[in-house]
OpenMM code with the backbone's topology and positions (N, CA, C; nanometers):
from openmm import Vec3, app, unit

residues = "MET SER THR VAL THR PHE ASP THR LEU LYS PHE VAL GLU ILE LEU LYS LYS SER GLY PHE ASP GLU GLU ARG ALA LYS GLY ILE ALA ASN ALA TYR GLN SER ALA SER ASP ASP ARG GLU LEU VAL THR LYS GLN ASP LEU GLN ILE GLN LEU THR ASP MET LYS PHE ASP MET LEU LYS TRP ILE ILE GLY LEU ALA LEU ALA GLN PHE SER VAL LEU ILE GLY ILE LEU MET LYS MET HIS".split()
positions = [
    Vec3(-4.7581, -1.0414, 1.7651),
    Vec3(-4.7770, -0.9107, 1.8370),
    Vec3(-4.9199, -0.9279, 1.9231),
    Vec3(-4.9148, -0.8566, 2.0187),
    Vec3(-5.0725, -0.8488, 2.1035),
    Vec3(-5.0638, -0.7270, 2.1158),
    Vec3(-5.2186, -0.6301, 2.1378),
    Vec3(-5.2203, -0.5140, 2.1627),
    Vec3(-5.3136, -0.5366, 2.3037),
    Vec3(-5.2923, -0.4095, 2.3673),
    Vec3(-5.3645, -0.3809, 2.5210),
    Vec3(-5.4689, -0.3018, 2.5000),
    Vec3(-5.5728, -0.3430, 2.5669),
    Vec3(-5.6686, -0.2563, 2.5661),
    Vec3(-5.6660, -0.1228, 2.6688),
    Vec3(-5.7465, -0.0173, 2.6522),
    Vec3(-5.7066, 0.0942, 2.7706),
    Vec3(-5.8319, 0.1022, 2.7949),
    Vec3(-5.8742, 0.1444, 2.9323),
    Vec3(-5.9863, 0.1436, 2.9672),
    Vec3(-5.9800, 0.3151, 3.0475),
    Vec3(-6.0274, 0.3788, 2.9360),
    Vec3(-6.0400, 0.5268, 2.9353),
    Vec3(-6.1125, 0.5950, 3.0613),
    Vec3(-6.2462, 0.5106, 3.0539),
    Vec3(-6.3400, 0.5433, 3.1842),
    Vec3(-6.2704, 0.5065, 3.3132),
    Vec3(-6.1925, 0.4226, 3.3413),
    Vec3(-6.1365, 0.4165, 3.4754),
    Vec3(-6.0331, 0.5080, 3.5118),
    Vec3(-5.9693, 0.5306, 3.3783),
    Vec3(-5.8516, 0.6240, 3.3956),
    Vec3(-5.9090, 0.7439, 3.4473),
    Vec3(-5.9976, 0.7993, 3.3818),
    Vec3(-6.0761, 0.9209, 3.4074),
    Vec3(-6.1295, 0.9295, 3.5574),
    Vec3(-6.1506, 0.8048, 3.6055),
    Vec3(-6.2385, 0.8223, 3.7304),
    Vec3(-6.1022, 0.8149, 3.8172),
    Vec3(-6.0060, 0.7297, 3.7840),
    Vec3(-5.8830, 0.7543, 3.8657),
    Vec3(-5.8319, 0.9180, 3.8966),
    Vec3(-5.8422, 0.9682, 3.7665),
    Vec3(-5.8018, 1.1084, 3.7505),
    Vec3(-5.8757, 1.2311, 3.8484),
    Vec3(-6.0100, 1.1664, 3.8484),
    Vec3(-6.0891, 1.2637, 3.9116),
    Vec3(-6.0924, 1.2512, 4.0343),
    Vec3(-6.0679, 1.1459, 4.1021),
    Vec3(-6.0383, 1.0818, 4.2048),
    Vec3(-5.9217, 1.1998, 4.2766),
    Vec3(-5.8057, 1.2060, 4.1897),
    Vec3(-5.6955, 1.2448, 4.2194),
    Vec3(-5.6758, 1.4201, 4.2262),
    Vec3(-5.7880, 1.4646, 4.2020),
    Vec3(-5.8323, 1.6180, 4.1815),
    Vec3(-5.8402, 1.6980, 4.0525),
    Vec3(-5.8545, 1.6160, 3.9702),
    Vec3(-5.8725, 1.6803, 3.8429),
    Vec3(-5.9844, 1.6730, 3.7885),
    Vec3(-6.0232, 1.8146, 3.7087),
    Vec3(-6.1597, 1.8020, 3.7117),
    Vec3(-6.1995, 1.7411, 3.5783),
    Vec3(-6.3573, 1.6940, 3.5594),
    Vec3(-6.3624, 1.6106, 3.4156),
    Vec3(-6.3152, 1.6253, 3.2956),
    Vec3(-6.3268, 1.7723, 3.2354),
    Vec3(-6.2705, 1.8075, 3.1398),
    Vec3(-6.1406, 1.7745, 3.1319),
    Vec3(-6.0550, 1.7897, 3.2134),
    Vec3(-5.9266, 1.7838, 3.2018),
    Vec3(-5.8472, 1.6199, 3.1884),
    Vec3(-5.9400, 1.5409, 3.2788),
    Vec3(-5.9138, 1.3975, 3.3426),
    Vec3(-5.9466, 1.3759, 3.1820),
    Vec3(-6.0652, 1.3865, 3.1067),
    Vec3(-6.0874, 1.3190, 2.9809),
    Vec3(-5.9724, 1.3608, 2.8863),
    Vec3(-5.9254, 1.4773, 2.8719),
    Vec3(-5.7904, 1.5265, 2.7976),
    Vec3(-5.6822, 1.4453, 2.8206),
    Vec3(-5.6516, 1.4140, 2.9443),
    Vec3(-5.5491, 1.3295, 2.9699),
    Vec3(-5.5543, 1.1791, 2.9132),
    Vec3(-5.6575, 1.1306, 2.9606),
    Vec3(-5.6874, 1.0012, 2.8874),
    Vec3(-5.7074, 0.9663, 2.7655),
    Vec3(-5.7432, 1.0891, 2.7028),
    Vec3(-5.7404, 1.0849, 2.5558),
    Vec3(-5.6097, 1.1018, 2.4829),
    Vec3(-5.5130, 1.1931, 2.5483),
    Vec3(-5.3684, 1.2098, 2.4919),
    Vec3(-5.3306, 1.0936, 2.5104),
    Vec3(-5.3326, 0.9910, 2.6406),
    Vec3(-5.2701, 0.8897, 2.6767),
    Vec3(-5.2939, 0.7964, 2.5734),
    Vec3(-5.4278, 0.7619, 2.5711),
    Vec3(-5.4774, 0.6550, 2.4838),
    Vec3(-5.4241, 0.6613, 2.3104),
    Vec3(-5.4555, 0.8283, 2.2519),
    Vec3(-5.3257, 0.8219, 2.1477),
    Vec3(-5.2112, 0.7649, 2.1460),
    Vec3(-5.1331, 0.8227, 2.2468),
    Vec3(-4.9964, 0.7943, 2.2244),
    Vec3(-4.9796, 0.6448, 2.2681),
    Vec3(-5.0531, 0.6118, 2.3303),
    Vec3(-5.0381, 0.4305, 2.3408),
    Vec3(-5.0693, 0.3545, 2.2249),
    Vec3(-5.1869, 0.3787, 2.1524),
    Vec3(-5.2175, 0.3185, 2.0315),
    Vec3(-5.1119, 0.2785, 1.9616),
    Vec3(-5.0314, 0.3233, 1.9399),
    Vec3(-4.9464, 0.2169, 1.8615),
    Vec3(-4.8784, 0.1187, 1.8827),
    Vec3(-4.8631, 0.0991, 2.0269),
    Vec3(-4.7793, 0.0226, 2.1166),
    Vec3(-4.8319, -0.1214, 2.1139),
    Vec3(-4.7579, -0.2099, 2.1343),
    Vec3(-4.7677, -0.3379, 2.1214),
    Vec3(-4.6946, -0.4432, 2.1735),
    Vec3(-4.7341, -0.5489, 2.2674),
    Vec3(-4.6824, -0.6051, 2.3402),
    Vec3(-4.6068, -0.7201, 2.2612),
    Vec3(-4.5111, -0.7561, 2.3130),
    Vec3(-4.4476, -0.8824, 2.2563),
    Vec3(-4.4511, -1.0375, 2.3308),
    Vec3(-4.4990, -1.0971, 2.2742),
    Vec3(-4.5256, -1.2377, 2.3202),
    Vec3(-4.4362, -1.3168, 2.3361),
    Vec3(-4.4574, -1.4173, 2.4176),
    Vec3(-4.3579, -1.5359, 2.4118),
    Vec3(-4.3003, -1.6013, 2.2888),
    Vec3(-4.4263, -1.6136, 2.2080),
    Vec3(-4.3899, -1.6712, 2.1026),
    Vec3(-4.2706, -1.5884, 1.9683),
    Vec3(-4.3147, -1.4543, 1.9755),
    Vec3(-4.2481, -1.3580, 1.9259),
    Vec3(-4.1010, -1.3547, 1.9930),
    Vec3(-4.0891, -1.3515, 2.0814),
    Vec3(-3.9476, -1.3732, 2.1306),
    Vec3(-3.8582, -1.5169, 2.1291),
    Vec3(-3.9589, -1.6052, 2.1049),
    Vec3(-3.9042, -1.7230, 2.0435),
    Vec3(-3.8509, -1.7525, 1.9336),
    Vec3(-3.9247, -1.6676, 1.8239),
    Vec3(-3.8794, -1.6693, 1.6757),
    Vec3(-3.7759, -1.5705, 1.6917),
    Vec3(-3.7673, -1.4491, 1.7403),
    Vec3(-3.6634, -1.3828, 1.7449),
    Vec3(-3.5198, -1.4500, 1.7761),
    Vec3(-3.5280, -1.5492, 1.9058),
    Vec3(-3.4206, -1.6348, 1.9675),
    Vec3(-3.3824, -1.7176, 1.8670),
    Vec3(-3.4439, -1.8124, 1.7863),
    Vec3(-3.4406, -1.8933, 1.6770),
    Vec3(-3.3813, -1.8183, 1.5626),
    Vec3(-3.3951, -1.7115, 1.5224),
    Vec3(-3.3372, -1.6302, 1.4211),
    Vec3(-3.1702, -1.6009, 1.4523),
    Vec3(-3.1692, -1.5612, 1.6093),
    Vec3(-3.0632, -1.5293, 1.6174),
    Vec3(-2.9399, -1.6435, 1.6370),
    Vec3(-2.9953, -1.7315, 1.7186),
    Vec3(-2.9102, -1.8442, 1.6762),
    Vec3(-2.8888, -1.9012, 1.5493),
    Vec3(-2.9484, -1.8896, 1.4635),
    Vec3(-2.9512, -1.9200, 1.3294),
    Vec3(-2.7936, -1.8451, 1.2466),
    Vec3(-2.8325, -1.6512, 1.2803),
    Vec3(-2.7542, -1.6014, 1.2504),
    Vec3(-2.6155, -1.6011, 1.3319),
    Vec3(-2.6123, -1.6590, 1.4609),
    Vec3(-2.4816, -1.6867, 1.4995),
    Vec3(-2.3988, -1.7877, 1.4635),
    Vec3(-2.4958, -1.9194, 1.4154),
    Vec3(-2.4283, -2.0411, 1.3467),
    Vec3(-2.3655, -1.9780, 1.2317),
    Vec3(-2.4473, -1.8980, 1.1611),
    Vec3(-2.3659, -1.8776, 1.0422),
    Vec3(-2.2538, -1.8425, 1.0349),
    Vec3(-2.1869, -1.7023, 1.1305),
    Vec3(-2.0928, -1.6369, 1.1555),
    Vec3(-1.9884, -1.7024, 1.2227),
    Vec3(-2.0061, -1.8231, 1.2932),
    Vec3(-1.9405, -1.8859, 1.3629),
    Vec3(-1.8917, -1.9767, 1.2727),
    Vec3(-1.9444, -2.0776, 1.2037),
    Vec3(-1.9137, -2.1467, 1.0278),
    Vec3(-1.8438, -2.0370, 0.9843),
    Vec3(-1.8681, -1.9286, 0.9248),
    Vec3(-1.7970, -1.8643, 0.8380),
    Vec3(-1.6343, -1.8224, 0.9206),
    Vec3(-1.6385, -1.8250, 1.0369),
    Vec3(-1.5213, -1.7524, 1.1002),
    Vec3(-1.4372, -1.8721, 1.0861),
    Vec3(-1.4906, -1.9816, 1.1416),
    Vec3(-1.4073, -2.1296, 1.1308),
    Vec3(-1.3475, -2.1273, 0.9987),
    Vec3(-1.4393, -2.1126, 0.8931),
    Vec3(-1.3723, -2.1593, 0.7437),
    Vec3(-1.2986, -2.0856, 0.7148),
    Vec3(-1.2807, -1.9678, 0.7759),
    Vec3(-1.1841, -1.8421, 0.7198),
    Vec3(-1.0684, -1.8928, 0.7878),
    Vec3(-1.0643, -1.9258, 0.9294),
    Vec3(-0.9461, -1.9421, 0.9878),
    Vec3(-0.8911, -2.0723, 0.9505),
    Vec3(-0.9996, -2.1432, 0.8916),
    Vec3(-0.8826, -2.2895, 0.8228),
    Vec3(-0.8411, -2.2473, 0.6893),
    Vec3(-0.8620, -2.1396, 0.6353),
    Vec3(-0.8359, -2.1048, 0.4759),
    Vec3(-0.7135, -2.0079, 0.5359),
    Vec3(-0.7061, -1.9510, 0.6386),
    Vec3(-0.5623, -1.8687, 0.6266),
    Vec3(-0.4405, -1.9901, 0.6830),
    Vec3(-0.5029, -2.0476, 0.7897),
    Vec3(-0.4083, -2.1743, 0.8413),
    Vec3(-0.3703, -2.2481, 0.7334),
    Vec3(-0.4442, -2.3067, 0.6241),
    Vec3(-0.4021, -2.3702, 0.5132),
    Vec3(-0.3200, -2.2903, 0.4516),
    Vec3(-0.3210, -2.1561, 0.4036),
    Vec3(-0.2267, -2.0734, 0.3406),
    Vec3(-0.1244, -2.0657, 0.4025),
    Vec3(-0.0690, -2.0335, 0.5637),
    Vec3(0.0334, -2.0239, 0.6077),
    Vec3(0.1011, -2.1634, 0.5920),
    Vec3(0.0530, -2.2595, 0.5999),
    Vec3(0.1309, -2.3993, 0.6084),
    Vec3(0.1798, -2.4364, 0.4583),
    Vec3(0.0861, -2.3592, 0.3772),
    Vec3(0.1648, -2.3859, 0.2111),
    Vec3(0.2758, -2.3189, 0.2226),
    Vec3(0.2551, -2.1865, 0.2409),
    Vec3(0.4048, -2.1107, 0.2490),
    Vec3(0.5208, -2.1803, 0.2999),
    Vec3(0.5141, -2.2368, 0.4098),
    Vec3(0.5874, -2.2699, 0.4832),
    Vec3(0.6777, -2.3749, 0.4020),
    Vec3(0.6138, -2.4640, 0.3324),
    Vec3(0.6675, -2.5553, 0.2551),
    Vec3(0.7054, -2.5322, 0.1114),
] * unit.nanometer
topology = app.Topology()
chain = topology.addChain("A")
for resn in residues:
    res = topology.addResidue(resn, chain)
    for name in ("N", "CA", "C"):
        topology.addAtom(name, app.Element.getBySymbol(name[0]), res)
């Protein structure tokens, strides 16, 4: 996963242009940066890995269910004779 850089100076300037004083703008920028420090972006490669894992899990379930159905069918056919 990759991280995103946050430009606090630009954020503060935008807040100041919107009417916030410098102290409040810096406080908001710091709060936002602290809150967003733990976030990470998912890359295309991360999604491909997850998709591959999901396909493998689905394949295991499908094969398992097919074997279970086959076993039940064999059991029913054996009881009929």
